[in-house]
C-alpha positions as CSV (number, residue, x, y, z in Angstrom):
1,M,-0.1,-0.4,0.3
2,S,1.2,3.3,-0.6
3,D,1.9,5.5,2.4
4,A,-1.5,7.7,2.2
5,Q,-3.9,4.3,1.7
6,D,-2.0,3.1,4.6
7,F,-2.8,6.4,6.7
8,W,-6.3,6.4,5.7
9,E,-6.9,3.0,5.7
10,S,-5.8,2.7,9.6
11,F,-7.4,6.1,10.2
12,Y,-10.8,4.6,9.3
13,S,-9.8,1.4,11.4
14,E,-9.3,3.2,14.2
15,R,-13.5,3.9,14.9
16,D,-17.0,1.9,13.1
17,Q,-17.7,5.7,12.1
18,V,-15.9,8.7,11.6
19,W,-17.3,11.0,10.2
20,S,-21.3,12.5,11.3
21,G,-22.9,11.2,7.5
22,N,-24.1,14.6,7.1
23,P,-23.2,16.5,3.5
24,N,-20.6,19.7,4.2
25,P,-22.4,22.2,4.8
26,L,-19.8,24.3,2.3
27,L,-21.1,21.8,-0.3
28,V,-25.0,21.8,0.0
29,R,-24.3,25.6,-0.4
30,E,-22.9,26.0,-3.8
31,A,-24.4,23.3,-5.2
32,G,-27.8,23.3,-3.3
33,H,-29.2,25.3,-6.3
34,L,-27.4,23.2,-9.2
35,T,-29.0,20.8,-12.2
36,P,-28.6,17.6,-11.1
37,G,-26.7,16.0,-13.9
38,S,-22.9,14.3,-13.3
39,A,-20.9,14.0,-10.6
40,L,-17.5,13.5,-8.9
41,D,-16.4,13.4,-5.0
42,I,-13.3,13.2,-5.1
43,G,-12.0,12.2,-1.1
44,C,-15.6,11.3,-0.9
45,A,-15.0,9.6,2.5
46,E,-17.8,7.0,3.9
47,G,-20.4,9.0,1.6
48,G,-21.8,11.5,3.5
49,D,-21.3,14.7,0.4
50,A,-22.0,11.3,-2.3
51,V,-25.7,10.7,-0.6
52,W,-26.6,13.9,-0.2
53,L,-26.0,14.3,-3.9
54,A,-27.7,11.4,-4.9
55,R,-30.5,11.9,-3.1
56,R,-31.0,14.9,-4.7
57,G,-30.6,13.4,-8.3
58,W,-27.1,13.9,-9.1
59,R,-25.5,10.2,-11.1
60,V,-22.1,10.5,-8.3
61,L,-18.8,8.5,-8.6
62,G,-17.6,9.0,-5.5
63,V,-13.6,8.4,-4.6
64,D,-11.7,7.9,-1.4
65,V,-7.9,5.9,-1.3
66,S,-9.2,4.0,1.7
67,Q,-11.8,1.1,0.7
68,V,-12.6,1.2,4.5
69,A,-13.9,4.2,3.7
70,L,-15.4,2.8,0.7
71,D,-17.6,0.3,1.9
72,R,-18.7,2.7,4.4
73,A,-20.3,4.8,1.8
74,R,-22.2,2.0,0.3
75,T,-23.4,0.9,2.9
76,H,-24.9,4.2,3.5
77,A,-25.8,4.5,0.2
78,L,-28.0,1.1,0.9
79,D,-29.6,2.3,4.0
80,A,-30.6,6.3,1.7
81,G,-31.9,3.9,-1.0
82,V,-29.8,5.6,-3.1
83,E,-27.4,4.3,-6.3
84,L,-24.0,5.1,-5.6
85,A,-20.4,4.2,-8.2
86,L,-17.7,3.9,-6.1
87,E,-13.9,3.5,-6.8
88,R,-11.1,3.0,-5.0
89,H,-8.1,5.7,-6.4
90,D,-4.8,6.9,-4.8
91,L,-5.6,10.3,-6.8
92,K,-1.9,10.9,-7.0
93,V,-1.2,7.8,-9.4
94,T,-4.5,6.7,-11.2
95,F,-8.4,9.4,-11.6
96,P,-11.7,8.3,-13.2
97,E,-12.1,8.7,-16.4
98,G,-14.7,10.8,-17.9
99,E,-16.4,15.0,-17.4
100,Y,-18.5,15.6,-15.3
101,D,-21.0,18.4,-14.5
102,L,-19.9,18.9,-11.1
103,V,-16.8,17.7,-9.6
104,S,-15.9,17.8,-5.4
105,A,-14.0,18.0,-3.0
106,Q,-13.9,18.7,0.0
107,F,-11.3,19.3,2.3
108,L,-8.6,17.9,0.5
109,H,-6.2,17.9,3.2
110,S,-3.0,15.0,3.9
111,P,-0.3,15.2,6.6
112,V,0.8,12.9,3.7
113,E,1.5,14.4,0.7
114,E,3.4,17.4,-0.9
115,D,1.6,20.4,-0.9
116,G,2.4,20.0,-5.0
117,E,0.8,16.4,-4.4
118,R,-2.8,18.1,-3.5
119,N,-1.9,20.9,-6.3
120,S,-1.6,17.8,-9.3
121,I,-4.9,16.6,-7.8
122,L,-6.9,19.8,-8.0
123,T,-5.5,20.5,-11.3
124,R,-6.4,16.7,-12.7
125,A,-10.3,18.3,-10.9
126,A,-10.2,20.5,-12.9
127,Q,-10.1,19.3,-16.1
128,A,-12.3,17.0,-15.2
129,V,-15.0,19.4,-16.0
130,A,-17.5,19.3,-18.1
131,P,-18.4,22.4,-20.5
132,G,-20.8,24.3,-17.9
133,G,-20.3,22.3,-15.1
134,H,-18.0,23.5,-11.8
135,L,-15.8,22.4,-9.8
136,I,-16.0,23.2,-5.9
137,I,-13.3,23.4,-3.6
138,G,-13.9,23.4,0.0
139,G,-10.6,23.4,2.7
140,H,-9.9,24.3,6.5
141,A,-8.1,28.4,6.0
142,S,-6.6,26.7,9.5
143,G,-6.1,24.3,12.0
144,P,-7.4,24.0,15.4
145,S,-5.8,24.7,18.4
146,W,-6.0,21.0,20.0
147,S,-4.7,19.3,16.3
148,E,-1.9,17.9,16.3
149,H,-2.0,19.4,12.5
150,K,-2.6,22.5,13.7
151,D,0.2,24.0,12.1
152,Y,0.1,22.3,8.8
153,Y,0.0,24.3,5.6
154,F,-3.6,25.3,4.5
155,P,-3.5,27.3,1.0
156,T,-6.0,30.1,0.5
157,T,-8.3,30.5,-2.2
158,K,-5.8,32.6,-4.6
159,D,-2.9,29.9,-3.8
160,V,-5.3,27.1,-5.3
161,L,-6.2,29.8,-9.0
162,D,-2.1,30.6,-8.6
163,H,-1.9,26.9,-8.7
164,L,-4.8,25.5,-11.2
165,R,-3.5,29.1,-13.5
166,L,-6.7,28.2,-15.1
167,A,-8.0,30.0,-18.9
168,D,-10.0,31.7,-19.7
169,N,-13.2,30.0,-20.0
170,W,-13.5,29.8,-16.2
171,I,-15.5,32.2,-13.6
172,V,-15.4,32.7,-10.8
173,V,-18.6,31.8,-8.8
174,T,-17.9,32.0,-4.8
175,D,-14.3,32.9,-3.9
176,E,-14.7,33.1,-0.2
177,V,-13.6,32.5,3.6
178,V,-16.6,31.3,6.2
179,E,-15.8,30.7,10.2
180,R,-18.0,28.5,12.2
181,E,-18.1,27.8,15.8
182,I,-16.4,24.3,16.3
183,T,-16.0,21.8,19.7
184,G,-13.4,20.6,20.6
185,P,-12.9,17.1,22.1
186,E,-12.4,18.3,24.8
187,G,-15.5,20.7,25.2
188,Q,-13.6,23.4,23.9
189,R,-15.4,26.7,22.2
190,E,-13.7,27.9,19.4
191,T,-13.9,29.9,15.7
192,R,-12.9,28.0,12.4
193,K,-11.7,29.6,9.1
194,D,-12.7,27.5,6.3
195,N,-11.9,28.7,2.2
196,V,-14.7,28.1,-0.6
197,L,-14.2,28.4,-3.7
198,T,-17.0,27.0,-6.7
199,L,-15.5,28.0,-9.9
200,K,-17.4,27.5,-13.7
201,R,-15.9,26.2,-17.1
202,L,-18.2,28.0,-19.5
203,W,-18.9,26.5,-22.7
């Protein structure tokens, strides 16, 4: 297994469920008004976003490096009564084929991958957006004070745009920093900032 697969398999195997199962609020805000079509959810984890999209009528392919996470996403979809296509990819090595009306990359952060690797994955994600489609990138702007990864580099939306080097047939729909209250494992309360970048590829 690659370092990324080894890390994330261990991460998901430590608990029966890691995430809430609810969709990421930034994705809900940015994609809730879009007309359903084909969607690619990269780093789909346990399937919260993918199931939400499928419930809204999207034809969803969810991909993740962890087979444990994908197995949970499949169970989540069955419980919700929706269909998901699921594939395991180490996105540094392989990427799903085809073009999609929506590509979602929510919190694609990893302590075992370099910044350049994330940039190359997002570049490939942009290439997978069909004309008229959208790319939605949600990311943390900082780490919580209690996290062992609080000093991890979190790119700004400008950093992401600079690395993507998109052609003139793209427009920026949303470029924003959103604040939200979070609670730590010992009840700590603090404000965390997240970045959201929604891009549209023109016809």
